[in-house]
N, C-alpha and C positions, 0 to 999 in steps of 0.2 A: 499375326502383327509383323509386319517388316522390321527386320533387325536393323538397328542404328549402325551396327559396324559387322563387317561379314569379312572373314577372309578365308581363302580357299587354296590349299596346297602349298602354303609359304615355304620356300627356301631360301637360305642365307647362308653363302659359302665364304669362309674367310681362308687365307693363305699364311701359312707358318715356313719358315726356313730353319733349319738345322744350321747353326752357326752363320757367320758371314757369307760363304759361299755355297752353303748346303743345298741340299734338295729341297723343292718348294714341294710342301704337301696341302692339298685341299683339306678343310674343316668344315662339316655340316653342322654350324651351329643350331641352324633350325632346319628341319628336314621333314616337310610334307605337313605342315599345321595347317588345319581347318578348324574354325570356331565363329561362333555368331554371338552378339551381344543384342538383347532387346532394350528399347528403351525404358528407363526408369530399373533396369537390372544390373546386380553387381557379380561379376564373373572372377572368382578366384583363381589364380595360377599359381602353383606351389610345385616344388622340386627342390633337389639338391643344388650346392653350388655349382655352376658349369652346366646346369641343364638347358639354357638357352631362353629362360624366362625374360631377363631384361632384354636381350638382342629381340625377342618377340614383341615386347612391349612398344620399341622403338619403331620397329617393322610396322605396327598398327596405324602408328600416327605418320608414317611415310619418312620418318625422320633418317632411318636405315632402309637402302634400298633392298628390295628382293630380286635375288636372279632367277626365280620361279614362281610362279602363283600370283593371286591377286587380292587386293583388299579393296572392299568397296565399302562408302560411307554414305547412310541414307539410300541406299539402293543404286548409287552410281558408282564407277570406277572411283578410284582416289586419283587426283591429276598428278602428272609426272611432278617429281621432286624438284623444288626450288623454282616452278613455275609462278606467276601470278594468281592463279587459280588454286594451286596449293596453298600459297600463302594467306589468302583469304579464307580457304577454308580452316585454317589452324585457328582463325577465332572459334570454331565450333568444336574443337577439340584440344584438350591441353594435357600436359602432364606434372606430376607432384615426383620431384626425386628424392631418392633417399638420404642425401646429406644436405639439409638446407641452408648451412655455412656455404660450402661450394656453389649452391644453386642462386645464391643472391650475390649482388654487387657489393663489395665492402666500403665503396665510394659514395653509395647513393643512401638517402635516407629510406625509411620503411614506406614512407607514402609515394615516394617516386617511383620506387619499383613496382608497387599496387599498381600505379596509375600508367606505367610503360605499356601494357597491352593496350590499353584505350588510345595512348597517342599512337602505337603503331598502324593500330587498324582504323584510327581516325572517328572513334565511338565519342558523339554528343560534343557538346561544345566544353570549354574548360571549366565554366561553373559546373556544369552536369558530372564531368570527369571527378572534380573535387568532392561532390557530392556522393558519387558512386564509392568512392575509395573511403571516406567516411562510412557509408553504410556497410561495405564489406569488413573493415576493421570491427565495427560492431558486431556483424554476425558471427566473426570466428571467435570473438572474444577477446581481441584488443583494445585497449583504452585510447581514447583520444588523444591522451599527451605522448603516447608513443611513436606518434606519425613523425615525429622529427628525430627520430631515434636512429641509430645505425645498425647493422646486425650483429657485431660484437657487442652490442648493448642490451642484447635480449637473451633469454634462456633457450635452452634447444627447441621446448615446446612452444615458446612464442616464435621463434623462427620459422617453425614447419607451419605455423597458423599465419605466417606472412606468404609462405610459398602457397599454401591454399588459397589464401584470398587472391594473390596475383594470379592464379589459374583460374579462379573463377569471375575474374573481372570482366571478361567478354561473354558471361553468359553461355559457357560450352553446353553442348549437347551430351560430350564424353570426356570423361576424367580418367587417365592412365595413372595410376598410384605405383609407383615402383619403390617397393620395400620403405613406404612412407613412415614408420614409425619404427624400424629394427635399430636406428641409433638413439633412441628415447629412453629414458626410464619407464619402469612399469606403469607408475601411477601417470606419467605423462603419453603413455601410449594410450591407455583407457580414454582419456581426454580428447586425443586427436581422434581414436576411433569412432567414439560418440559424435564428435563434431561432424564426421564425415557422413556417420549414417541420419543424423538431422538434417543435413543440408541436402542429401539426396532425398529425403521424405518431404522437404519443402520446395525444392527445385526440380524432383523428376528427373535428374541427369542418371545416366549410365556411366557404370564404372568398371575398369579392371584393376583388380588389385592383385597385385604381383608381391608375393611374400612366402618367407619360408617358415614364418610363424603360424602354425596349425589352428591355435587356440584363436587367434586373431581372424583367422580367415572362416573359420566355422561360424564365429559370433556376426561377422559383417557380411558375409556372400551368400547369394541365392543358389551359385552353381559352383562348381569346382572343377578345374582342369588340371592333371596331375601330368607334370612333364619329366620324361626322363632321358638324357644325352639326345635332345633335340626335337623329340616326338612326344606327342600327347599319348599315354597309355592309360588312361583312365578321364572319364567325364561323366558327371551327374550332379542332382540336386545336392546341395552342402549335407543337409540332415541325413539322407539316404547314404551318401557315399561315407561319411565318417560313421555311420552305424552299422553299415555292411560293407567294407570295402572288399572289392573283388580281384583287383590285380594284387598279385604278391607284393610289387612294390609299395603299392598305397597301403597295403596291410602292415607293412613295415613302420611306414610313417605314421600311421594312425596309432600304432602301438607306443611309438615314442613319446606321446602326448600324456602328460602325467595325469591321472585318474585318482582321487581320493578312495582309497580302500581297495584298489586294486595292486597285487602283489608286483615289485618290480621284475621278477623272473618270467612274468608273462610276455615281456618286451619280446619284439623279435629282432633281433642283433644282425645287421648284414655283416658278411665277411667281406673284406678287402674294399676297393676304391673302385667308383665308377670307370669304366675303360676308357682310353685315351679317344676321345672322338676323331682324331686323325687316324685310327687304326681301328675301327669300328668291328666288333666281332661280329662272325656271321649269325645268320638266324635273330632269334630274339636278343636285342642288345643287352637284356638284364639276364641272361640265361647262366652267366659265370657268378652271379651273386644270388640267384634264386635259391631259397631252399627246397623247392618242389619240382625243378626242373626236370623234363624229360628228354630223350634222344631227339624228339622232332623239334623242341625249341632251339637246339643247334643248328638245324638247316633251313628253316622257313621263318621268313618275318611275319609275325602276326599283325595282321590289320585291324584297324579300331572297329569293331563291329557292336550294333546294338544288342545290350544283353537284357535289357526291360524297357519300359516306358521313361524314354528320358536318359538312358544310361547307356554306356558304351565302355567297352574294355578292349585293349589289345593284348590277348593273351590266349595261346593256344589251349588253355585247360579251364577257360571259362566260356561257357554254353552261349554262342551267340547268333542272331536270328539273320542279321543282314549287314551288309558294309554300312558304316555310320553316316557317309554321306548321301546313298541311297534314302536312308531312313529320313 
């Protein structure tokens, strides 16, 4: 099956300056990331804050340009950013943001904001657009009487439903969700996650789900990619990855998920903070925090290698058969 979305060796570099006239230092926020998403599949991307998850999500949509690598959508290269071809393609790929209140225009009613993508892409007649808005509101669990309300008149969960409805307005093939439930209460999180799962089953859209909530990722995603300091360090089916994590970083993340009956002292506590991305350590970037690091981890950068069917890991201590890109 041809992937609906494919990224190859993506690189995104930012520049930081120490003080007003200080030295400019490059920061590799995304460093050689490759991944693929099939139609109807949900790929979860997890990692600590600052690992490059959100930057990667924007790059997959072409919102943030890449200094290296390529994104392909539907088998064709992504058009150049801000060109008419790129704007037309955006109807087929949409994003759900972390903070629904910031993502919505407080001056416009709910119905106007859901209809906005239809107006931009000139989809249907005015009557058909109004009917589409009513259908979308019904599908995401919003009442007809809420169409004339403004964002501040809704709860956080209702606002996130509005954002999802707006993202689905043009019937996209791909949805990139950037921490869509992190700002919501636990009960509302479950409602939004169930909504996304139901919408995917009925529409068959593909999703990239970016989150640091491993419980949500495990319940929603088919495959998971773990990022650390701008690189993917492990990838595989969700159930297999959570049942038998291979990379020491993934093992620490999975051990932090509460499990009834499991003693707290079984958790793997990582020491220290992630390294400064502007001063990336030599060798494996995780070696300074890794509880099983060996001398070779400090000298050579491990590549992402296939370790089992459908699984890959970037660790010198995990047996690999071939580079993941070759497989």
